C-alpha positions as CSV (number, residue, x, y, z in Angstrom):
1,M,-46.3,167.3,154.0
2,S,-45.7,164.2,151.9
3,E,-44.1,162.5,154.9
4,L,-47.4,163.1,156.8
5,V,-49.4,161.6,154.0
6,W,-47.3,158.4,153.6
7,G,-47.1,158.0,157.4
8,A,-51.0,158.3,157.5
9,I,-51.2,155.6,154.8
10,R,-48.9,153.2,156.6
11,E,-50.9,153.7,159.9
12,D,-54.3,153.5,158.2
13,R,-55.2,157.1,158.8
14,V,-56.4,157.8,155.3
15,G,-60.1,157.2,154.5
16,F,-63.2,158.6,153.0
17,A,-66.1,160.8,153.8
18,F,-69.1,160.2,151.5
19,Q,-71.3,162.9,150.0
20,P,-74.3,162.1,147.8
21,I,-75.1,163.5,144.3
22,C,-78.9,163.8,144.3
23,H,-81.7,164.4,141.8
24,S,-82.8,168.0,141.9
25,G,-86.4,167.0,141.8
26,D,-86.3,164.1,144.2
27,R,-83.5,163.9,146.8
28,S,-84.2,160.2,147.4
29,V,-82.7,159.4,144.0
30,I,-78.9,159.2,144.2
31,L,-76.6,159.4,141.2
32,Y,-73.7,158.2,143.3
33,H,-71.7,159.0,146.4
34,E,-68.4,160.8,146.0
35,C,-65.5,159.6,148.1
36,L,-63.8,162.6,149.7
37,V,-60.4,161.8,151.0
38,R,-59.8,162.3,154.7
39,C,-56.1,162.2,155.8
40,R,-55.4,162.5,159.6
41,D,-52.2,163.5,161.2
42,E,-50.6,161.8,164.3
43,N,-53.1,163.6,166.5
44,Y,-56.0,162.4,164.3
45,R,-56.7,166.0,163.1
46,V,-58.2,166.0,159.6
47,V,-55.7,167.6,157.1
48,P,-57.7,169.1,154.2
49,P,-56.7,167.9,150.7
50,A,-55.9,171.4,149.8
51,E,-53.0,171.3,152.3
52,F,-51.3,168.2,150.9
53,I,-52.5,167.5,147.3
54,P,-50.6,170.5,145.8
55,D,-47.4,169.3,147.5
56,L,-47.9,165.8,146.1
57,E,-48.5,167.2,142.7
58,R,-45.3,169.3,142.8
59,S,-43.2,166.4,144.1
60,G,-44.6,164.0,141.5
61,E,-46.0,161.7,144.2
62,V,-49.7,162.4,143.6
63,R,-50.0,159.4,141.2
64,L,-49.0,156.9,143.8
65,F,-51.4,158.6,146.3
66,D,-54.3,158.5,143.7
67,L,-53.6,154.9,143.0
68,H,-53.8,154.1,146.7
69,V,-57.1,156.0,147.0
70,F,-58.5,154.4,143.8
71,R,-57.8,150.9,145.0
72,H,-59.4,151.7,148.3
73,A,-62.6,152.8,146.5
74,V,-62.6,149.7,144.3
75,A,-62.2,147.5,147.4
76,L,-65.3,149.2,149.0
77,L,-67.2,148.5,145.8
78,G,-66.2,144.8,146.0
79,E,-67.3,144.6,149.6
80,H,-70.6,146.4,149.1
81,P,-72.3,145.3,145.8
82,H,-75.3,147.7,146.1
83,I,-73.4,151.0,146.0
84,T,-72.0,153.3,143.3
85,L,-69.0,155.5,144.2
86,G,-67.0,158.4,142.7
87,V,-63.3,158.8,143.3
88,N,-61.0,161.8,142.4
89,V,-57.9,161.5,140.3
90,S,-55.5,164.4,139.7
91,A,-54.9,165.4,136.1
92,L,-51.3,164.5,136.7
93,S,-52.4,160.9,137.4
94,A,-54.6,160.6,134.4
95,V,-52.1,158.7,132.3
96,D,-52.5,155.2,131.0
97,D,-49.2,153.5,132.0
98,H,-47.9,150.5,133.9
99,L,-49.0,152.0,137.2
100,W,-52.6,151.7,136.2
101,G,-52.3,148.7,133.9
102,S,-52.8,146.1,136.6
103,V,-55.8,148.0,138.0
104,F,-57.5,148.2,134.6
105,L,-56.8,144.5,134.0
106,W,-58.3,143.6,137.3
107,L,-61.4,145.7,136.6
108,S,-61.8,144.3,133.1
109,D,-62.6,140.9,134.7
110,R,-65.0,142.5,137.2
111,P,-67.6,144.6,135.2
112,E,-70.0,144.4,138.1
113,I,-67.5,146.6,140.0
114,A,-66.3,148.8,137.2
115,H,-69.9,149.8,136.2
116,R,-70.4,151.2,139.7
117,L,-67.3,153.5,139.7
118,V,-67.2,157.1,138.5
119,V,-63.7,158.5,138.1
120,E,-63.6,162.3,138.6
121,I,-60.6,164.0,136.9
122,T,-59.6,167.1,138.8
123,E,-57.9,170.0,137.1
124,T,-55.7,172.0,139.4
125,V,-52.8,171.4,137.0
126,P,-52.6,171.2,133.2
127,V,-53.5,167.8,131.8
128,D,-51.4,165.7,129.4
129,P,-53.9,165.6,126.4
130,V,-52.6,162.3,125.0
131,G,-52.2,160.6,128.4
132,A,-55.7,161.8,129.6
133,W,-57.4,160.6,126.4
134,A,-55.8,157.1,126.8
135,F,-56.6,157.0,130.5
136,A,-60.2,157.9,129.9
137,R,-60.5,155.4,127.1
138,S,-59.1,152.6,129.3
139,L,-61.6,153.5,132.0
140,R,-64.5,153.4,129.6
141,Q,-63.4,150.1,128.1
142,V,-63.6,148.4,131.4
143,G,-67.0,149.9,132.2
144,C,-66.2,152.9,134.4
145,R,-67.7,156.3,133.9
146,V,-65.6,159.4,133.5
147,A,-66.4,162.8,135.0
148,V,-64.6,166.2,134.9
149,D,-64.7,167.9,138.3
150,D,-65.0,171.6,139.1
151,F,-65.8,172.5,135.5
152,G,-65.2,176.2,134.8
153,A,-62.3,176.5,137.3
154,G,-58.6,175.8,136.8
155,Y,-57.8,173.7,133.8
156,S,-61.2,171.9,133.6
157,S,-62.0,173.0,130.0
158,Q,-58.6,171.6,128.9
159,A,-59.3,168.3,130.7
160,A,-62.7,168.0,129.2
161,T,-61.3,168.6,125.7
162,A,-58.5,166.1,126.2
163,V,-60.8,163.4,127.6
164,E,-63.1,163.9,124.6
165,H,-65.9,161.6,125.7
166,V,-67.1,162.7,129.1
167,D,-70.0,161.0,130.9
168,I,-70.5,163.6,133.6
169,V,-69.5,167.3,134.0
170,K,-69.5,168.8,137.5
171,I,-70.0,172.6,137.6
172,D,-67.6,174.3,140.1
173,A,-69.4,175.5,143.2
174,S,-68.2,179.1,142.6
175,F,-70.8,179.5,139.8
176,I,-73.9,178.8,141.9
177,N,-72.4,180.8,144.8
178,G,-72.1,183.8,142.5
179,A,-75.4,183.3,140.8
180,R,-77.3,183.8,144.0
181,R,-75.8,187.2,144.4
182,N,-76.1,189.2,141.2
183,A,-77.4,189.1,137.6
184,D,-74.0,189.1,136.0
185,A,-72.9,186.0,137.9
186,L,-76.3,184.4,137.0
187,C,-75.4,185.0,133.3
188,R,-72.0,183.3,133.9
189,F,-73.8,180.4,135.5
190,D,-76.1,180.0,132.5
191,S,-73.1,180.3,130.2
192,I,-71.0,177.6,131.9
193,L,-74.0,175.3,131.9
194,A,-74.4,175.8,128.2
195,S,-70.7,175.0,127.7
196,A,-71.0,171.9,129.9
197,L,-74.1,170.6,128.0
198,K,-72.0,170.6,124.8
199,I,-69.6,168.1,126.4
200,A,-71.9,165.7,128.4
201,D,-75.6,165.0,128.9
202,C,-75.2,164.5,132.6
203,I,-74.5,167.7,134.5
204,V,-74.0,168.1,138.3
205,V,-74.1,171.5,140.0
206,E,-71.8,171.6,143.0
207,G,-72.2,173.8,146.0
208,V,-76.0,173.8,146.3
209,E,-76.6,175.1,149.9
210,N,-80.2,176.3,150.1
211,E,-83.6,176.3,148.5
212,G,-82.7,179.4,146.4
213,D,-79.7,177.6,144.9
214,L,-81.9,174.6,144.1
215,S,-84.5,176.9,142.4
216,L,-81.7,178.2,140.1
217,V,-80.7,174.7,139.2
218,R,-84.3,173.7,138.5
219,R,-84.9,176.8,136.4
220,A,-81.9,175.8,134.3
221,G,-83.3,172.3,133.8
222,I,-80.4,170.5,135.5
223,D,-81.2,167.2,137.1
224,W,-78.3,166.6,139.5
225,V,-76.9,168.5,142.4
226,Q,-74.3,168.2,145.2
227,G,-74.0,170.3,148.3
228,Y,-74.8,170.8,152.0
229,Y,-78.5,171.3,151.2
230,F,-78.7,167.6,150.1
231,G,-76.1,166.1,152.4
232,R,-72.8,166.9,154.1
233,P,-69.8,164.7,153.8
234,S,-70.1,161.8,156.3
235,C,-67.4,159.6,157.8
236,K,-70.0,157.1,159.0
237,T,-69.3,153.4,158.2
238,L,-70.3,152.9,154.6
239,P,-73.1,150.3,154.9
240,L,-75.0,152.5,157.5
241,Y,-74.5,155.7,155.5
242,I,-75.7,154.2,152.2
243,Q,-78.7,152.6,154.0
244,E,-79.7,156.0,155.3
245,N,-79.2,157.7,152.0
246,R,-81.5,155.7,149.8
247,H,-80.8,154.0,146.4
248,S,-78.4,154.6,143.6
249,Y,-79.6,155.8,140.2
250,F,-76.8,153.9,138.4
251,R,-77.4,150.8,140.5
252,E,-81.1,150.7,139.5
253,G,-80.0,150.2,135.9
254,H,-80.2,153.7,134.4
């Protein structure tokens, strides 16, 4: 699988789909757009990240892949000064070392770009507490925001503890999916929200698919949501997509 990924990178078959994180009370207000990696094989079939990221993590190659994706997102921010983007980084990549040093140095001279970048740390594998803390500190020092993705699943609690100062916590979609079905799951949803609010002021509920889901989010007093009800991932060219999807909350100076 790693051969497929590196071949796709060489032949420019790795790109992004963009999905908005919207205000629960006003979908025209966008927190930022998440960059979702799209890797295509030789036949231009999209290979889901779940099919290749675990292999890259096991082989130790995920850090090089994440660095490539990160640089691609930063390049887009440089080309389009009116957008704010989020990019995923594996917990295995969340280490402040020489591989990231040149990127952080470049961003330190370009705060107008760093301030529009949200780095989402994923937690499918255990995080190195010392490395993750240093990684997040370096990101914050240059002006980036740090998020913990899929909170409540995998090793997300460990990642949040290690990072220490988290700007955004994203609640795993499984919680809202369960909350719509039974009372016990609704209690778990409320509990994970309470845990998240102890870590960060900005909470995003993932997996919002209908008006019922949105009602649960509003009942809990959460401002930010992501899911098909507010926008499916789109591979449209970035300027057109952003133009169609209104303004950025961060870009407006909040």
